[in-house]
N, C-alpha and C positions, 0 to 999 in steps of 0.2 A: 555517493550518498545523496546527491541532489536528485538523481533519477529515482531512487527509492522513495524519496519524499513526494515527488510528483506522482508516481504510480499509486502511492497510498492515497493521495488526495483524489485522483481520478477514480479509484475504486470506491472510496466513500461517497463521491458524487453519484456514481452509478447506483449504488445501494440506496442512497437517499432519494434519488429521483424515482426509482422504482416504487419505493414505499409511498412517496407523495402522489404519484400518478394513481396507484391503486387505491389510496385513501381518499382521493378527491373525485374519483369516478362515481357518477350517479348510479344508483341501484337499478338493475335492469327490471323492466316491467312485463316484458313478453318473453316467450320461449326463445325467439330468435335473438333478442337482445341478450338474453342469458347465455346462449351459446357463443355469441360473438364476444361477450365479456370474458367468458372462460378461456377462449383462444388468446385474447389480449393478455389476460392474467398469466397464462403459461409463458408467453414471450417475456413479460416483465420479470417473472420469477427466474427465467434463464439469465436475463440481464443482471438481476440481483446476485445470482450465483457467480457469474463471471466477475462481478464487482468485488465480491469477497475474495475470489482468487487473486485479483489484481492487488487488493489490499495486502494479502499475505505476501505476495511477491515483493511489493513495495517495502513492507516492513523488513523482510529478509534482506533486501538490497541495502536498505538504510543501515541496518545493524551491521551487516557484513562490511559495508563501506566505512562505517565508524571504527570497527575493529581493525580494518586494514590501515586506516589512517593512523590509529594509535600505534600500530606496529611500526609503521614508517617513521613516526616521530621517535620511537624508542631506538630504532636502528641509527637514525641520524644523531641522536644524543650520544650513543655509544661511540660512534665514529668521532665526534667532537671531543669526547673525554679521552680517547686514545691519543689525541694530538698533544695533550698537556703533558709536561714532564712529570715523572713520578715524584710525589711529595715525600716528606719524611715518614708518613704513616704507612707507606706502601711497602 
């Protein structure tokens, strides 16, 4: 579950940094600056896409880890309850 939370955080940081970088970049004034900015923007869009994939994987792992943990707790509870002698209501 901790790995999922860390992956989710890293993914959101990648997405946020891409948006911040693209939002704070000055507007290109010449054709060369415009072409260079387009190339940089493509790279940051790819980083943003990978960030969203990492977020999805992190959320999946966190939810799967949580469900697995709940299942383990249920199994341990059942094992403990089996050790008790049967009561009058059984």
